[in-house]
C-alpha positions in Angstrom: -4.1 86.4 -41.1 -6.4 84.9 -38.5 -6.9 81.8 -40.8 -3.2 81.3 -41.1 -2.7 81.7 -37.4 -5.5 79.1 -36.7 -3.8 76.6 -39.1 -0.5 77.1 -37.4 -2.1 76.5 -33.9 -3.8 73.3 -35.1 -0.6 71.9 -36.5 1.3 72.8 -33.3 -1.4 71.0 -31.2 -1.1 67.8 -33.3 2.7 67.8 -32.9 2.4 68.0 -29.1 -0.4 65.5 -28.8 0.7 61.8 -28.8 -1.7 59.7 -30.9 -2.7 56.2 -29.9 -1.3 53.4 -32.0 -3.7 52.1 -34.7 -5.4 48.9 -33.7 -4.0 47.0 -36.6 -0.4 47.6 -35.6 -0.4 45.0 -32.8 -2.0 42.5 -35.1 0.6 43.1 -37.7 3.4 42.6 -35.2 1.9 39.3 -34.0 1.5 38.1 -37.6 5.1 38.9 -38.5 6.6 37.5 -35.2 8.8 34.4 -35.7 6.7 31.2 -35.1 7.9 28.9 -32.3 9.4 25.6 -33.5 7.1 22.6 -33.2 8.0 20.5 -30.2 7.3 16.8 -30.8 5.5 15.4 -27.8 7.5 12.8 -26.0 5.8 9.4 -25.6 6.1 8.1 -22.0 5.2 4.4 -21.6 2.9 3.4 -18.9 5.6 1.1 -17.5 9.3 0.3 -18.2 9.5 -2.1 -21.1 12.2 -4.7 -21.8 13.7 -4.1 -25.3 16.7 -6.5 -25.8 19.2 -6.1 -28.6 19.6 -8.4 -31.5 22.7 -10.6 -31.3 22.9 -10.6 -27.5 22.1 -13.2 -24.8 20.4 -12.3 -21.6 19.6 -13.9 -18.3 16.2 -12.8 -17.0 14.1 -13.7 -14.0 10.3 -13.8 -14.5 8.0 -12.7 -11.7 4.6 -14.1 -11.4 2.1 -11.3 -11.1 0.0 -11.0 -8.0 -2.9 -9.2 -9.7 -3.6 -11.6 -12.5 -7.1 -13.1 -12.9 -5.7 -16.6 -13.3 -2.9 -18.8 -11.9 -1.0 -18.4 -15.1 2.4 -16.7 -14.8 1.8 -14.1 -17.5 -0.9 -11.6 -18.4 -3.2 -12.0 -21.4 -4.8 -8.8 -22.7 -7.2 -8.6 -25.6 -6.9 -5.7 -28.2 -8.8 -4.5 -31.3 -6.1 -3.8 -33.9 -7.9 -3.1 -37.2 -10.3 -0.3 -36.3 -7.9 2.5 -37.1 -4.6 2.6 -38.8 -1.6 2.3 -36.5 -3.7 2.1 -33.4 -5.0 -0.6 -31.1 -7.7 -0.5 -28.4 -8.1 -2.5 -25.3 -11.2 -4.6 -25.5 -13.6 -3.5 -22.7 -15.6 -6.7 -22.5 -12.7 -8.6 -20.9 -13.1 -6.3 -17.9 -16.9 -6.7 -17.9 -17.3 -3.2 -19.4 -19.7 -2.1 -22.2 -18.2 -3.0 -25.5 -19.9 -1.9 -28.8 -17.3 -3.6 -30.9 -17.9 -7.0 -29.3 -21.7 -6.5 -29.7 -21.1 -5.8 -33.4 -18.8 -8.7 -33.8 -21.4 -11.1 -32.2 -24.0 -9.7 -34.6 -22.2 -10.2 -37.9 -19.8 -13.1 -37.2 -22.0 -15.7 -38.7 -23.2 -13.8 -41.8 -20.3 -11.4 -42.6 -16.9 -12.8 -41.6 -15.2 -10.4 -43.9 -16.2 -7.6 -41.5 -16.2 -9.6 -38.3 -12.5 -10.7 -38.7 -11.5 -7.1 -38.3 -13.6 -6.7 -35.2 -12.3 -9.8 -33.4 -10.2 -9.0 -30.3 -6.8 -10.7 -30.4 -4.5 -11.4 -27.5 -1.1 -10.2 -26.4 0.9 -11.5 -23.5 2.9 -9.5 -20.9 5.5 -10.8 -18.5 7.2 -9.1 -15.5 10.9 -9.7 -15.4 14.2 -8.6 -14.0 17.1 -8.4 -16.5 20.2 -9.7 -14.7 22.4 -7.5 -17.0 20.5 -4.4 -15.8 19.1 -5.1 -12.4 19.2 -1.4 -11.6 16.3 -1.0 -14.0 14.0 -2.9 -11.6 11.0 -4.9 -12.8 10.3 -4.4 -16.6 7.5 -5.5 -18.8 8.0 -7.8 -21.8 5.2 -8.0 -24.4 5.3 -11.1 -26.6 3.2 -13.2 -29.0 1.5 -16.6 -28.6 4.4 -18.4 -30.3 6.7 -17.3 -27.5 4.1 -18.1 -24.9 3.8 -21.7 -26.3 7.6 -22.0 -26.3 7.9 -20.9 -22.6 5.0 -23.1 -21.5 6.5 -26.0 -23.3 9.7 -25.6 -21.3 7.8 -25.3 -18.0 6.0 -28.6 -18.7 9.1 -30.6 -19.4 10.0 -33.4 -17.0 13.0 -31.5 -15.6 10.7 -28.7 -14.2 7.3 -30.3 -13.5 8.1 -30.6 -9.8 9.8 -27.2 -9.5 8.3 -23.7 -9.0 10.4 -21.8 -11.6 8.8 -18.5 -10.3 9.6 -19.0 -6.7 11.4 -15.9 -5.3 13.9 -17.9 -3.3 14.4 -21.2 -5.2 13.2 -20.3 -8.7 15.1 -20.3 -12.0 16.3 -17.7 -14.4 15.8 -18.0 -18.2 18.5 -17.6 -20.8 17.2 -15.6 -23.7 19.1 -15.6 -27.1 18.0 -12.7 -29.3 18.5 -12.9 -33.1 17.1 -11.4 -36.3 14.0 -13.3 -37.6 14.4 -14.4 -41.2 12.0 -15.4 -44.0 12.0 -18.6 -46.0 14.9 -17.3 -48.2 17.0 -16.5 -45.2 16.7 -12.8 -45.5 16.0 -10.7 -42.3 12.4 -9.8 -41.8 12.0 -6.0 -41.4 9.5 -3.7 -39.7 9.8 -0.1 -40.8 13.3 -0.8 -42.0 14.4 -2.5 -38.7 15.0 -6.2 -38.2 12.3 -8.2 -36.3 13.5 -10.0 -33.2 13.6 -13.7 -32.8 13.8 -15.2 -29.2 15.0 -18.5 -28.0 14.3 -19.4 -24.3 15.9 -22.0 -22.1 15.6 -22.5 -18.3 18.8 -22.3 -16.2 19.4 -25.5 -14.3 20.7 -23.9 -11.1 18.1 -22.3 -8.9 18.8 -18.7 -7.7 16.9 -16.2 -5.5 15.1 -13.2 -7.2 17.5 -11.0 -5.3 20.2 -11.5 -2.7 18.4 -9.8 0.2 14.9 -10.0 1.6 14.6 -6.2 1.5 15.5 -6.1 -2.3 13.1 -8.9 -3.1 10.3 -7.1 -1.3 11.2 -3.9 -3.1 11.0 -5.6 -6.5 7.7 -7.3 -5.8 6.1 -4.1 -4.5 7.3 -2.0 -7.4 6.2 -4.5 -10.1 3.8 -2.7 -12.5 0.1 -3.7 -12.2 -0.3 -4.4 -15.9 -3.9 -5.5 -15.8 -5.0 -2.4 -13.9 -3.0 -0.2 -16.2 -4.5 -1.7 -19.3 -7.9 -1.4 -17.9 -7.3 2.3 -17.4 -6.7 2.5 -21.2 -10.3 1.3 -22.0 -12.3 3.8 -23.9 -15.9 4.6 -22.9 -18.6 2.9 -24.9 -19.5 6.3 -26.5 -15.9 6.9 -27.7 -15.3 3.4 -28.8 -18.6 3.5 -30.6 -17.4 6.5 -32.6 -14.3 4.6 -33.6 -16.4 1.7 -34.7 -18.7 4.0 -36.7 -15.7 5.5 -38.5 -14.4 2.0 -39.3 -17.8 0.8 -40.7 -18.1 4.0 -42.7 -14.7 3.5 -44.3 -15.6 -0.2 -45.0 -18.7 0.9 -46.8 -16.9 3.5 -48.8 -14.3 1.0 -49.9 -17.0 -1.5 -50.9 -18.6 1.2 -53.0 -15.5 1.8 -55.0 -13.6 4.5 -53.0 -9.8 3.7 -53.1 -8.3 3.6 -49.6 -5.2 5.8 -49.1 -2.8 5.9 -46.2 -3.5 8.7 -43.7 -0.8 11.3 -43.1 -1.2 11.3 -39.3 0.1 8.4 -37.3 -1.9 7.7 -34.2 -0.6 6.9 -30.8 0.6 3.3 -30.4 0.5 1.5 -27.1 3.4 -0.8 -26.5 3.6 -3.6 -29.1 5.9 -6.5 -29.5 8.0 -6.9 -32.7 5.9 -10.0 -33.6 2.7 -8.0 -33.4 4.1 -5.2 -35.5 5.2 -7.7 -38.1 1.8 -9.4 -38.2 0.0 -6.0 -38.3 2.3 -4.8 -41.1 1.7 -7.9 -43.2 -2.1 -7.9 -42.8 -2.8 -4.1 -42.5 -5.4 -2.6 -44.7 -4.5 0.9 -45.7 -7.4 3.1 -44.7 -7.9 6.8 -45.6 -9.7 9.5 -43.8 -13.4 9.8 -44.2 -13.2 13.2 -45.9 -10.7 11.9 -48.5 -12.9 8.9 -49.2 -16.0 11.0 -49.7 -14.1 13.2 -52.1 -13.1 10.2 -54.2 -16.6 8.8 -54.1 -18.1 12.1 -55.2 -15.5 12.3 -58.0 -16.5 8.8 -59.2 -20.2 9.8 -59.2 -19.4 13.0 -61.1 -17.4 11.0 -63.7 -20.4 8.6 -64.1 -22.8 11.5 -64.7 -20.6 13.0 -67.4 -20.6 9.7 -69.3 -24.4 9.7 -69.2 
């Protein structure tokens, strides 16, 4: 009788005592909770860029930068383009900063051009301009290739403009820019990632015009113009970080030379602003490079296959 009463009392106590939740319960709830949707990170350019549409004609006014290292009216910036797929890196040596890629290029350029050609820094050109059809956008940055640079410089050296300052903010001249789709030798449009590549035709307007109608607006435009040289210098990687990029490139080159088959990587890297001409050139000449781990796996598979044959 006492035993039965004791059992009833124990059962009654358990019913009236609230037990703590098992530790695993919260972990289960977290595991089963709906996962938040992946939010793609928005890429914000370092400065407003001019992207004209194919089939349109524009009037633009170039502004000569005040922070350039030369008297030339456009910026020239050097980049390394073949160290990693879909990436480019500002060459540090142009800013008198330590540059392991330049050191490696100087070391192998005479004896191993096949490697050195991928380590050579190549130029891009940047212009500051005001688009007359969208003056509210202020000063924008236009990146372009050497072909376009040569075309514009040819126009500036013509007899009609040798004694005129085309870039003068009061009595300078606008440029008319016709934008069309670039074609190949067969007349078909050249494409980059399925989109037509732009072709530009520049001509200088005969009638001089001020940069803006009021002194206040001219001053505002000049003061707000992006300091492209300073911004690009800010993108320079440290010698240590750029050295790691170089080591990865050299390792992939060695693996490829030993028989590992390169494959395209799944992850697309961050791309700094590129002109359509640069994209086309890079697309045509790009070497598809795989990740180091994938290349090592293929190399080990090849070795294993050779051992089995023996």
